[in-house]
C-alpha positions as CSV (number, residue, x, y, z in Angstrom):
1,M,-11.1,-13.3,-36.8
2,E,-9.3,-11.4,-34.0
3,T,-10.3,-7.7,-33.6
4,S,-7.4,-5.3,-33.9
5,I,-6.8,-3.2,-30.7
6,Q,-5.1,0.2,-31.1
7,Y,-1.7,0.6,-29.6
8,P,-2.1,3.3,-26.9
9,G,1.5,4.3,-26.5
10,Q,4.5,2.9,-24.6
11,L,4.4,2.2,-20.9
12,Q,6.3,4.4,-18.5
13,Q,7.3,3.5,-14.9
14,S,8.9,6.7,-13.7
15,E,8.3,9.5,-16.2
16,S,6.4,12.4,-14.6
17,D,6.9,15.2,-17.2
18,F,3.6,15.8,-18.9
19,Q,5.2,17.3,-22.0
20,V,7.4,14.2,-22.5
21,L,4.4,11.9,-22.1
22,R,2.4,13.8,-24.6
23,T,5.1,14.2,-27.2
24,D,7.1,11.0,-27.0
25,N,4.2,8.5,-27.6
26,Y,3.7,7.4,-24.0
27,L,0.4,6.0,-22.7
28,Y,-1.3,8.8,-20.8
29,V,-4.5,8.4,-18.7
30,D,-6.5,11.6,-19.0
31,K,-7.0,13.2,-15.6
32,T,-7.5,16.7,-16.8
33,Q,-11.2,16.9,-16.0
34,F,-10.1,16.8,-12.3
35,I,-8.1,20.0,-12.8
36,V,-11.2,21.8,-14.1
37,N,-13.2,20.6,-11.1
38,L,-10.4,21.3,-8.7
39,F,-9.8,24.9,-9.6
40,R,-13.4,25.7,-10.1
41,K,-13.9,24.7,-6.5
42,E,-10.8,26.1,-4.9
43,R,-7.6,27.8,-6.2
44,R,-5.4,27.3,-3.1
45,V,-5.3,23.6,-2.7
46,F,-3.4,20.9,-0.8
47,I,-3.7,17.2,-1.6
48,S,-1.8,14.5,0.1
49,R,-1.1,11.0,-1.4
50,P,1.5,8.3,-0.8
51,R,4.6,8.3,-3.0
52,R,4.4,7.4,-6.7
53,F,0.6,8.1,-7.1
54,G,1.0,10.7,-9.8
55,K,1.4,13.9,-7.7
56,S,4.4,15.2,-9.7
57,L,2.7,14.4,-13.0
58,M,-0.4,16.3,-12.0
59,L,1.7,19.3,-11.0
60,S,3.5,19.1,-14.4
61,T,0.2,18.9,-16.1
62,I,-1.0,22.1,-14.3
63,E,2.3,23.8,-15.0
64,N,2.0,23.2,-18.8
65,L,-1.6,24.3,-18.7
66,Y,-0.7,27.7,-17.2
67,L,2.4,28.1,-19.4
68,G,-0.1,28.1,-22.3
69,K,1.1,25.0,-24.1
70,T,-2.3,24.3,-25.5
71,E,-1.1,21.9,-28.1
72,L,-0.3,19.3,-25.4
73,F,-4.0,19.2,-24.4
74,K,-5.5,18.2,-27.7
75,N,-8.2,15.6,-27.4
76,L,-8.1,15.7,-23.6
77,A,-11.0,16.5,-21.4
78,I,-9.7,20.0,-20.5
79,E,-9.4,21.0,-24.1
80,K,-12.8,22.6,-24.3
81,Y,-12.1,24.7,-21.2
82,L,-8.8,26.3,-22.5
83,N,-10.4,29.6,-23.2
84,D,-11.9,29.9,-19.7
85,P,-10.3,32.9,-17.9
86,L,-9.4,30.5,-15.1
87,F,-6.9,28.7,-17.3
88,Q,-5.4,31.6,-19.1
89,K,-1.6,31.8,-19.3
90,H,0.3,32.7,-16.1
91,T,3.9,32.7,-14.9
92,V,4.5,29.6,-12.8
93,I,6.7,29.2,-9.8
94,D,7.2,25.4,-9.5
95,L,9.3,24.2,-6.6
96,D,10.2,20.5,-6.1
97,L,11.3,20.4,-2.4
98,S,12.5,16.8,-2.7
99,S,16.0,18.2,-3.4
100,I,16.3,19.7,0.1
101,S,18.3,17.5,2.5
102,P,18.4,17.7,6.3
103,S,21.8,15.9,6.3
104,Y,23.8,19.0,7.1
105,G,21.4,20.5,9.7
106,I,19.3,23.6,9.5
107,S,21.9,25.7,7.8
108,G,22.1,23.0,5.0
109,V,18.3,23.1,4.7
110,E,18.4,27.0,4.4
111,N,21.2,26.8,1.8
112,D,19.4,24.2,-0.3
113,L,16.1,26.1,-0.2
114,M,17.9,29.4,-1.1
115,L,19.7,27.7,-4.0
116,L,16.4,26.3,-5.3
117,L,14.9,29.8,-5.2
118,K,17.9,31.4,-6.9
119,L,17.8,28.9,-9.7
120,K,14.1,29.4,-10.2
121,A,14.5,33.1,-10.2
122,E,17.3,32.9,-12.8
123,N,15.2,30.7,-15.1
124,L,12.5,33.4,-14.9
125,N,15.0,36.3,-15.5
126,I,14.7,37.7,-12.0
127,E,17.7,38.7,-9.8
128,L,17.0,38.2,-6.1
129,S,18.4,40.7,-3.6
130,S,17.2,38.8,-0.5
131,S,19.5,36.4,1.3
132,M,16.9,34.6,3.5
133,P,14.7,31.9,2.0
134,H,11.3,33.3,3.2
135,A,12.2,36.9,2.1
136,A,13.5,35.6,-1.3
137,F,10.3,33.7,-1.9
138,G,8.2,36.7,-1.1
139,E,10.4,38.9,-3.3
140,L,10.1,36.4,-6.2
141,I,6.3,36.3,-6.0
142,H,6.1,40.1,-5.8
143,R,8.5,41.0,-8.6
144,L,7.1,38.4,-11.0
145,A,3.5,39.6,-10.4
146,N,4.5,43.2,-11.0
147,R,6.2,42.1,-14.3
148,D,3.8,39.4,-15.6
149,G,0.6,39.6,-13.6
150,K,-0.6,37.1,-11.0
151,V,1.5,33.9,-10.6
152,V,0.7,30.3,-10.1
153,I,2.6,28.5,-7.3
154,L,3.2,24.7,-7.5
155,I,5.0,23.0,-4.6
156,D,5.8,19.3,-4.8
157,E,6.8,17.1,-1.9
158,Y,6.5,20.0,0.6
159,D,7.0,17.6,3.5
160,R,9.9,15.5,2.2
161,V,12.6,17.3,4.4
162,L,10.4,16.8,7.5
163,I,10.0,13.1,6.8
164,D,13.7,12.7,6.2
165,S,14.4,14.3,9.6
166,F,12.0,11.9,11.3
167,D,14.6,10.7,13.8
168,T,15.9,14.1,14.8
169,P,13.0,16.0,16.5
170,K,15.1,19.1,17.4
171,L,16.1,19.5,13.8
172,Q,12.5,18.9,12.7
173,N,11.3,21.7,14.9
174,S,13.9,24.1,13.4
175,I,12.8,23.1,9.9
176,R,9.2,23.8,10.9
177,K,10.1,27.3,12.0
178,L,12.0,28.0,8.8
179,F,9.1,26.8,6.6
180,R,6.4,28.6,8.7
181,D,8.0,31.9,7.6
182,F,8.4,30.6,4.1
183,Y,4.8,29.6,3.6
184,Y,3.5,32.7,5.2
185,Q,4.6,34.5,2.0
186,I,1.7,32.8,0.1
187,K,-0.8,34.5,2.4
188,S,1.0,37.8,2.7
189,K,1.3,38.0,-1.1
190,N,-2.2,36.6,-1.7
191,K,-3.2,39.5,-4.1
192,Y,-0.3,38.5,-6.4
193,V,-1.3,34.8,-6.6
194,H,-3.7,33.3,-9.2
195,A,-3.6,29.7,-7.9
196,V,-1.7,27.4,-5.5
197,Y,-1.3,23.7,-5.6
198,I,0.7,21.9,-2.9
199,T,1.3,18.1,-2.6
200,G,2.9,15.9,0.0
201,I,2.5,12.6,1.9
202,S,1.2,14.0,5.2
203,K,-0.4,17.0,6.7
204,Y,1.9,18.9,9.0
205,T,-0.5,21.3,10.7
206,K,2.3,23.3,12.5
207,M,4.5,23.8,9.5
208,G,2.9,26.9,8.2
209,V,0.9,25.7,5.2
210,F,-2.3,25.4,7.2
211,S,-1.5,28.0,9.9
212,A,0.6,30.8,8.5
213,A,-0.8,30.3,5.0
214,N,-4.3,29.5,6.3
215,N,-5.9,30.2,2.9
216,I,-4.8,26.7,1.7
217,V,-7.7,24.2,1.6
218,D,-7.0,20.5,2.2
219,L,-9.0,18.4,-0.3
220,S,-7.1,15.1,0.4
221,T,-10.3,13.3,1.5
222,H,-12.8,15.2,-0.5
223,K,-15.2,12.8,-2.2
224,D,-14.9,14.7,-5.5
225,F,-11.2,14.1,-5.7
226,C,-10.7,10.6,-4.3
227,T,-9.7,9.2,-7.7
228,M,-7.9,12.2,-9.0
229,L,-4.5,10.4,-8.5
230,G,-4.1,6.8,-9.2
231,Y,-6.1,4.7,-11.7
232,T,-9.6,3.4,-11.2
233,H,-10.5,-0.1,-12.4
234,E,-12.5,1.5,-15.2
235,E,-9.6,3.6,-16.3
236,V,-7.3,0.5,-16.4
237,V,-9.8,-1.4,-18.6
238,A,-10.4,1.6,-20.9
239,N,-6.7,2.7,-21.3
240,F,-4.8,-0.6,-21.2
241,K,-6.9,-2.7,-23.6
242,Y,-3.9,-3.5,-25.7
243,Y,-1.8,-4.6,-22.8
244,I,-4.6,-6.5,-21.2
245,H,-5.1,-8.4,-24.4
246,E,-1.3,-9.0,-24.8
247,T,-0.8,-10.1,-21.2
248,S,-3.8,-12.4,-21.0
249,R,-2.4,-14.3,-24.0
250,H,1.0,-14.4,-22.2
251,F,-0.6,-16.1,-19.2
252,N,-3.0,-18.2,-21.4
253,I,-6.0,-17.0,-19.4
254,T,-9.1,-15.0,-20.3
255,E,-9.0,-11.2,-20.0
256,D,-11.7,-11.3,-17.3
257,T,-9.6,-13.7,-15.3
258,L,-6.6,-11.5,-15.7
259,L,-8.6,-8.4,-14.6
260,A,-10.0,-10.2,-11.6
261,K,-6.5,-11.2,-10.5
262,L,-5.1,-7.7,-11.2
263,K,-7.8,-6.1,-9.1
264,T,-7.1,-8.4,-6.1
265,Y,-3.4,-7.9,-6.4
266,Y,-3.1,-4.1,-7.1
267,D,-6.5,-2.3,-6.6
268,G,-7.9,-1.1,-3.3
269,Y,-6.3,2.2,-2.3
270,S,-9.0,4.4,-0.9
271,F,-8.5,8.0,0.1
272,C,-12.0,8.9,1.3
273,G,-12.9,5.7,3.1
274,D,-15.7,4.8,0.7
275,S,-15.9,2.4,-2.2
276,S,-13.9,4.6,-4.6
277,T,-10.6,2.8,-5.0
278,V,-7.6,3.1,-7.3
279,Y,-4.5,1.3,-8.4
280,N,-1.0,2.6,-8.0
281,P,0.1,3.7,-11.4
282,T,3.7,2.5,-10.9
283,S,2.4,-1.0,-10.1
284,I,0.2,-1.1,-13.2
285,H,2.8,0.1,-15.6
286,S,5.4,-2.3,-14.1
287,F,3.1,-5.3,-14.2
288,F,2.2,-4.8,-17.9
289,T,5.9,-4.3,-18.7
290,E,7.2,-7.3,-16.7
291,K,4.1,-9.5,-17.2
292,K,4.6,-10.8,-13.7
293,F,2.6,-10.5,-10.5
294,D,5.2,-8.9,-8.2
295,N,5.6,-6.3,-5.6
296,Y,6.6,-3.2,-7.5
297,W,5.4,-0.2,-5.5
298,I,7.5,-0.9,-2.4
299,E,10.6,-1.1,-4.5
300,T,10.2,2.5,-5.7
301,G,11.8,4.2,-2.7
302,Q,12.1,4.6,1.1
303,Q,12.4,0.8,1.6
304,E,15.3,1.1,4.0
305,F,13.4,3.7,6.0
306,I,10.2,1.6,6.3
307,E,12.3,-1.5,7.2
308,S,14.0,0.5,10.0
309,Y,10.7,1.8,11.2
310,I,9.1,-1.7,11.2
311,A,12.1,-3.1,13.1
312,K,11.8,-0.4,15.8
313,S,8.0,-0.6,16.1
314,K,7.9,-4.4,16.5
315,F,4.4,-4.8,15.1
316,K,2.9,-7.8,13.4
317,V,1.3,-7.8,10.0
318,E,-2.1,-9.0,11.3
319,D,-2.2,-6.0,13.7
320,F,-3.5,-3.9,10.9
321,E,-5.9,-6.1,9.1
322,H,-8.9,-4.3,10.7
323,Y,-7.6,-1.3,12.7
324,K,-10.4,1.0,13.9
325,I,-10.0,4.7,13.3
326,T,-12.2,7.8,13.9
327,L,-13.5,10.1,11.3
328,R,-11.1,12.7,12.6
329,Q,-8.1,10.4,12.1
330,L,-9.3,9.6,8.6
331,K,-9.3,13.3,7.7
332,M,-6.2,14.2,9.7
333,P,-4.2,11.1,10.8
334,G,-1.5,13.1,12.6
335,E,1.9,14.3,11.9
336,V,4.7,12.0,10.9
337,K,6.8,12.0,14.1
338,K,8.1,9.5,16.6
339,S,5.0,9.7,18.8
340,I,2.5,8.8,16.0
341,A,0.8,5.4,16.2
342,P,2.3,2.9,13.7
343,A,-1.1,2.4,12.0
344,L,-1.5,6.1,11.3
345,Y,2.1,6.4,10.0
346,L,1.5,3.4,7.7
347,Y,-1.8,5.0,6.6
348,Q,0.0,8.2,5.5
349,A,2.8,6.2,3.9
350,G,0.3,4.2,1.8
351,Y,0.7,0.8,3.4
352,L,-2.7,1.0,4.9
353,T,-5.9,2.4,3.5
354,P,-9.3,3.3,5.1
355,R,-12.5,1.4,4.6
356,E,-16.0,2.4,5.8
357,D,-17.5,0.0,8.4
358,L,-20.8,-0.7,6.8
359,K,-22.3,-1.9,10.1
360,K,-21.8,1.4,11.9
361,K,-22.5,5.0,10.8
362,N,-19.4,7.2,10.3
363,A,-17.2,4.3,11.5
364,Y,-13.9,3.4,9.6
365,Y,-11.0,1.1,9.9
366,L,-7.6,0.7,8.3
367,T,-6.5,-2.4,6.4
368,Y,-4.1,-3.4,3.6
369,P,-5.3,-2.1,0.2
370,N,-4.4,-5.2,-1.7
371,N,-2.2,-8.3,-1.9
372,E,0.8,-6.4,-3.2
373,V,1.1,-4.3,-0.1
374,R,0.2,-7.1,2.3
375,S,2.8,-9.4,0.7
376,S,5.4,-6.6,0.9
377,M,4.6,-6.0,4.5
378,I,5.1,-9.6,5.3
379,E,8.4,-9.6,3.6
380,L,9.5,-6.5,5.4
381,T,8.4,-7.9,8.8
382,E,9.7,-11.4,8.4
383,N,12.8,-10.4,10.4
384,N,10.5,-10.1,13.4
385,F,10.1,-13.8,13.2
386,F,13.1,-15.2,11.2
387,T,16.8,-14.9,11.7
388,D,19.7,-16.5,9.8
389,I,17.5,-17.9,7.0
390,R,17.3,-17.9,3.3
391,F,13.6,-18.2,3.3
392,E,13.1,-17.4,-0.4
393,D,15.2,-20.4,-1.4
394,E,12.9,-22.7,0.4
395,V,9.9,-20.9,-1.0
396,D,11.1,-21.3,-4.6
397,A,11.8,-25.0,-4.1
398,N,8.3,-25.7,-3.0
399,I,6.2,-23.4,-5.2
400,K,6.0,-25.8,-8.1
401,K,4.9,-28.7,-5.8
402,L,2.3,-26.4,-4.2
403,H,0.7,-25.6,-7.5
404,E,0.7,-29.2,-8.5
405,C,-1.0,-30.2,-5.2
406,L,-3.7,-27.5,-5.5
407,N,-4.4,-28.3,-9.2
408,N,-4.8,-32.0,-8.4
409,E,-6.8,-31.2,-5.2
410,D,-4.2,-33.2,-3.3
411,Y,-4.5,-31.2,-0.1
412,I,-2.9,-33.9,2.1
413,A,0.4,-33.4,0.2
414,I,0.3,-29.7,1.0
415,Y,0.9,-30.6,4.7
416,S,4.3,-32.0,3.8
417,I,5.2,-28.9,1.9
418,F,4.3,-26.8,4.9
419,N,6.3,-29.1,7.2
420,D,9.4,-28.9,5.0
421,I,9.4,-25.1,5.4
422,F,8.8,-25.4,9.2
423,L,11.7,-27.7,9.6
424,K,14.2,-25.5,7.8
425,I,13.4,-22.3,9.6
426,V,15.8,-21.2,12.3
427,Y,14.9,-18.4,14.6
428,D,16.8,-17.4,17.7
429,D,14.0,-16.9,20.1
430,Y,12.1,-20.1,19.5
431,N,12.9,-21.5,22.9
432,K,11.6,-18.4,24.6
433,S,8.4,-18.1,22.5
434,N,7.4,-21.7,22.2
435,K,5.2,-21.4,25.3
436,N,3.4,-18.5,23.8
437,E,0.9,-20.3,21.6
438,L,-0.7,-17.2,20.1
439,R,2.7,-15.8,19.0
440,L,3.6,-19.1,17.5
441,E,0.2,-19.3,15.7
442,C,1.0,-16.0,14.2
443,F,4.4,-17.2,13.2
444,Y,3.2,-20.3,11.4
445,R,0.2,-18.5,9.8
446,N,2.6,-15.9,8.3
447,T,5.0,-18.6,7.1
448,I,2.2,-20.3,5.2
449,Y,0.9,-17.0,4.0
450,L,4.3,-15.9,2.7
451,L,4.8,-19.2,0.9
452,M,1.4,-18.9,-0.9
453,M,1.9,-15.2,-1.7
454,N,5.2,-16.0,-3.3
455,A,3.5,-18.7,-5.3
456,G,1.3,-16.0,-6.8
457,L,-1.9,-17.4,-5.1
458,D,-4.8,-15.3,-4.0
459,I,-4.4,-15.9,-0.3
460,R,-6.0,-13.5,2.3
461,P,-5.3,-13.6,6.1
462,E,-8.0,-13.1,8.7
463,E,-10.7,-12.1,6.2
464,H,-13.4,-10.3,8.2
465,K,-16.9,-11.7,8.1
466,S,-19.9,-11.2,10.3
467,V,-19.2,-14.6,12.0
468,G,-15.5,-13.8,12.7
469,R,-12.1,-14.2,11.0
470,V,-10.8,-17.4,9.7
471,D,-6.9,-17.5,9.7
472,L,-6.4,-17.9,5.9
473,V,-8.7,-17.9,2.9
474,L,-7.4,-19.2,-0.4
475,Y,-9.2,-18.5,-3.6
476,H,-8.0,-20.9,-6.3
477,A,-9.6,-22.3,-9.5
478,N,-13.1,-21.3,-8.5
479,K,-12.7,-22.9,-5.1
480,I,-12.6,-21.3,-1.6
481,I,-10.3,-23.0,0.8
482,L,-10.4,-22.0,4.5
483,F,-7.5,-22.7,6.8
484,E,-7.8,-22.5,10.6
485,L,-4.5,-23.0,12.5
486,K,-3.9,-23.9,16.2
487,V,-0.6,-24.5,17.9
488,S,0.1,-26.8,20.8
489,G,3.0,-25.3,22.7
490,S,3.4,-28.4,25.0
491,G,3.1,-30.9,22.1
492,T,1.3,-33.4,24.4
493,D,-1.3,-35.7,22.9
494,A,-4.1,-34.2,25.1
495,N,-3.2,-30.6,24.2
496,I,-3.0,-31.3,20.5
497,K,-6.5,-32.9,20.6
498,K,-7.8,-29.9,22.6
499,K,-6.4,-27.5,20.0
500,F,-7.8,-29.6,17.2
501,R,-11.3,-29.4,18.7
502,E,-11.0,-25.7,19.1
503,A,-10.0,-25.2,15.5
504,N,-12.9,-27.2,14.2
505,E,-15.4,-25.5,16.5
506,Q,-14.3,-22.2,15.2
507,M,-14.4,-23.4,11.6
508,D,-18.0,-24.5,12.0
509,E,-18.9,-20.8,12.5
510,Y,-16.5,-19.3,10.0
511,A,-17.5,-21.6,7.1
512,K,-21.1,-20.3,7.3
513,A,-20.0,-17.0,5.6
514,Y,-18.7,-18.8,2.5
515,K,-20.4,-20.7,-0.3
516,N,-19.3,-24.4,-0.5
517,P,-15.9,-23.9,1.0
518,I,-13.3,-26.6,1.6
519,S,-12.5,-26.4,5.3
520,I,-9.0,-27.3,6.5
521,C,-8.1,-27.3,10.2
522,I,-4.5,-27.7,11.3
523,T,-3.0,-28.4,14.7
524,I,0.8,-27.9,14.9
525,N,3.0,-29.6,17.4
526,A,5.4,-26.7,18.4
527,K,7.9,-29.1,19.9
528,R,8.4,-30.9,16.6
529,R,7.4,-28.0,14.3
530,Q,5.2,-30.3,12.3
531,I,1.4,-30.6,11.7
532,A,0.2,-33.2,14.2
533,L,-3.5,-33.4,13.4
534,A,-5.5,-32.0,10.5
535,S,-8.9,-32.3,9.0
536,I,-10.1,-31.7,5.4
537,D,-13.8,-31.3,5.5
538,D,-15.1,-34.5,7.1
539,D,-11.8,-36.5,7.1
540,V,-9.2,-36.4,9.8
541,Y,-5.4,-37.1,9.3
542,K,-2.6,-37.8,11.7
543,G,1.1,-37.1,11.1
544,V,3.4,-40.1,10.8
545,H,7.0,-39.4,11.3
546,N,10.3,-41.2,11.4
547,P,12.0,-40.4,14.8
548,K,15.4,-41.3,13.3
549,K,15.2,-38.8,10.4
550,R,14.4,-35.1,10.4
551,V,12.1,-35.2,7.4
552,P,8.5,-33.9,6.9
553,D,5.8,-36.1,8.2
554,T,3.5,-38.2,6.0
555,Y,-0.2,-38.5,6.8
556,E,-2.7,-41.3,7.3
557,R,-6.5,-41.0,7.5
558,I,-7.6,-41.9,11.0
559,G,-11.4,-41.5,10.8
560,D,-14.4,-39.2,10.3
561,L,-14.3,-35.8,11.8
562,Q,-17.5,-36.1,13.8
563,R,-16.4,-39.4,15.4
564,I,-12.9,-38.1,16.2
565,L,-14.4,-34.9,17.8
566,E,-16.8,-36.9,19.9
567,S,-13.8,-38.8,21.4
568,I,-12.1,-35.5,22.4
569,P,-13.3,-33.8,25.7
570,K,-14.8,-30.3,25.2
571,S,-12.6,-27.4,26.4
572,S,-14.0,-24.9,28.8
573,D,-11.5,-22.3,27.8
574,K,-11.5,-22.1,24.0
575,T,-8.7,-20.1,22.3
576,Q,-10.3,-17.5,20.1
């Protein structure tokens, strides 16, 4: 008899109002213990996180707490602390700065900020006499404190206007000066302030929050608050039982299998560089709503900006699989401006996450947090490789065949699927780049990777092991399949064989890091855009093509791997 699982409330993908979540039967993951820990440690706090990680919801929770809406906190962790003097009722100044736009220059920013303050003052029954934003903010704090006692200040997306002025440095500098005076009011009116909580994506050290208002403490990478925003795996298991059960039945897989795949696809964001990782809440709610492994987080905003940034930066996805950073960069990656390194910008934006290098003390590197982000980055960067192509159409046409081949362990047939994609890709700079074998290797590897990602497969590029990095690792049906690719730019028989030997020699080392892997080495003839030689474990296959027709090659077995390798001269300059 099947055990009944209690319905936890409806899923939400964008709601960040705490009161709405608690009164309209939404699923709410209790994070209120962090509020207790946070304000017992510091009461003037800054925490940065990428967009859609629950920053606004946490501010809304704190706002409702200090407004004295105790009924909303029933059965939550903070309920037993509601009588603590630290959490007694206070007037709240909550400012969402995402409404301020740099589109009309510094005067437009001043007008937007002044309007925001006037509306807030009106809601709190205060009439402001000041006409400058910094003076109006100071006046609001002072007059509210004289009337009601110490105030609580909550500022959401404090850096949004600076990020939006990324391409206009002069305007950005003017905005900095404006906000430096604005945030100084927090320090100058310190005796009127009970608590401050500020959120954003990045830390702008010269904006005034950390200089003019130097009583603000940055807890973004503090180990006690690594999982304050986002969901841990344990929180997903505990709070989404109903949806896990429902979704595993939808996919006709066990709950353990679903959770393992969910963890690979969506978990992995780290904000302290240690093993404490979280899921993005938007991705989790969207996944259980849609019941589909898809890239949800990247669709929630700023996609055009990141696409433009990627196009200008001209980087490759694999550049950031293992990007070394210092402890200082982990804690303060740098301001979001034109001169910032792409890796550090992507780190602050949430596309890269830090990991601790276990081989070295106090050493860290950046990498993609999970398959969702890695897949999204490949989609966003594919224009660096492809032009005038409807790549998704070709992917969709081959996904069913790819699954059939893998399920039947028909790895030979996979080569024809790859070749079909290769033949239909058109990119303008092919003739210029076909002599650059490393660039072409990257191109073909990303093509295969994108195909498999779109097929919903657990494929990982350049997975780091102590023996090195194999090009692609596919985890499928309890099997580990390793792919090592080499490209022959010349397409001559001698060069193809040389590359084939190099691939297999490297695979000998890489395979030692895995338990019973299936090893697949591929050598691509760049002149024909087809796989010329390939090995599957101990068997070697050669492409057979019809020179009169532009169709994918078929393959015939030509011998045992060891015997074939013995017939190929060793190279003195291996491609690593």
